[in-house]
Steps between C-alpha positions, in 0.01 A plus 500: 500500500862494610669827586742484208218563250343790687538861390503750786430862406596780742282804441124529443495804273385490140809308381487233771123452479508478119777238514326293767172501307668403173694218668180372658333495159797306361487242779823606674483489883558848639503682834460877504636690800379855570571710806220757476183430699277613215384291208743534210413816306587700192741764626453707184147589616583616855453865401141423401441351846650812658279719281196314634398359161573136584480295816800273576292197395463636147876493436553157657674242283360148455754324721576128474371274774833431670607839638727499804513823699851533636811716487799315355821584686752268336574250225699180556624442147681176587197348673254666261276643769378847592474606862215718623491748788294259712771233466322278250688367200355436155680268257524578132610339178507836324483831685370815331571846637214737420576733789418821315639835605517734798422872503796736491501698824701820446773597750313795650566648840229407747367215292595210725491445873790308662304175453450577126125561528349771282342789695124507535350651187788396271413219261665303225259405220583146398282248685134454587583590861656826376187569297257421782704708744483798265129446438433504872705816555375717212204734550363791299738787567790278613831662405692235307849527352599242238877471450577373150346583164537172316220260410439407865507858628261622231258214579517566875457877465197457277340244733546722806360802314193299404454424871490874572853547635699817440788344308847634429724292273875560529714376210879529492536498120371763261177325399258224596555141385818600320603135451195416289374825350627776277454866612169549315338192651640587842330842479166331442550282808583813698190675369281204595632501858477878526136487388439267794653757737844342537779753561813390316861597574765377257878538518481504877670270745351399833755497780309460823184349648404692814321310773356595838448222752569238231235641264577677175428873491683639196738428215795735442654564158870555437435874454345519846140519383274290725176323407248423773416130498257270677603219262819433306508238223839368391477415129869505412513181298579139584802272506511120453451299816809283488597450865419127504697444181799690636523313831463176303804581288321536166634730229336837567571827322212745465271197534536123521684408180312250281553344157246436222354211703468740796757288685719668762862406574353200688345255247221415747395863558319725251389862529225705334337841525633816663785322679646341183766646271498356149757603242597800712141624545278517808158586360292578808179484294201267489519381138857361516421333834200320350693399188784361714249303709345346188838404353620350828182295542556349155865433582427333835230289337764355268434711190865524397437771241398754767739796506464857618667744262385829652191719490432812299300654778232766478427727796127558542324717757121493488320713757123465469217700652344837426843655450634214289858497386679255277857484375735253337869513414706239317845466350713805431291810560777750419614530137861468387648705213354368176186354656155598377247620756125519456307701761130571539380722785155624597525751784122523540455127556832465682625232262849450364646237269858470389689221327866470408590326172855387415593329174131454420437323831296619796747517793292672767210719590314698765121523513294705744123532515260288296707191431307296247818487292719328759436142392570556131809714560641255754455213257680696226784575745527146637498350152788728391380465143590771244226760459369576149694788348197721431433546874124459456453197726701667778279807490201266502635326810547835674150621423301178520327475837392144435849354509511370857 
């Protein structure tokens, strides 16, 4: 095949791997470039590897045959080639950026050495190497401080607790997972972690990481309170990895700006997944990344109808094991004046279900606990169809555990 028909995909996460596999199935020549040494894997399941439930092989993705391990350092848009750190150049007809996102590293005193290396014992939690490093370091009784109480921080804290660590979770805002959950659901998450022995501090700001001889020893709060620490996990969110796009002169705002064909400001370069910004939104979630990959595969295979119009994304956290925990949040979880709210709570079973209805349409919901209803509720929300006025089917959806 000549180079001008080849698709080159930078990034071997779930978006890049999905796209490469789909293109292969559609007969489009494709080269996938990934810089991690490990087999491509499902990043969503890293917490289960850290918890000891899965081995790295279990979360591996079925990668396409042609996977090039390299770090791309530049894009020659005029010559349509990418340059790798080892000096090799790879020609493309269409280039796809699926570079994902980087962890947010907070500006804490003592966090970085002059050469920008994290102190021993301080870990981000984004890659397989991060996960394996944490797994190697954690022991029963290890004092671990998790900074950040979002989805990632909650997952990391739970995994470390299941490994026997003494875990403290420090969250700057007033409650856990405040972006996805309402206060009632957030309390259930807190109760689940507390039952596992996790100590939780909310509305507290970390200001300092104290190290001795390059190894972490404690974490200091803004009020002066210090937490002893053998391990510190930075779970402060992620930001789109757009460095390559920026140095190449592409239109970058929060992410790499793309249109409905996932085309960047260069007609020969597309972008999908965590690094892409479509219609003002950077999703940072698995479902939109997979949907974008599927649409782009169709488009690059010549299916002219293929357009990406956005994703109504559902956040799902499923934590299996003896102390199982399951939650889902979708759409608008906080009601506006005039909205109808239906809530069902069972304190004994630790379950909570809430949906928000506006103009006879389901606009959002939060579910915690036994989630047999997720599938049916999500379908009602995604379909945006008017609900029957008597409310019976909605109550059925909320109480029917066979709906998934």
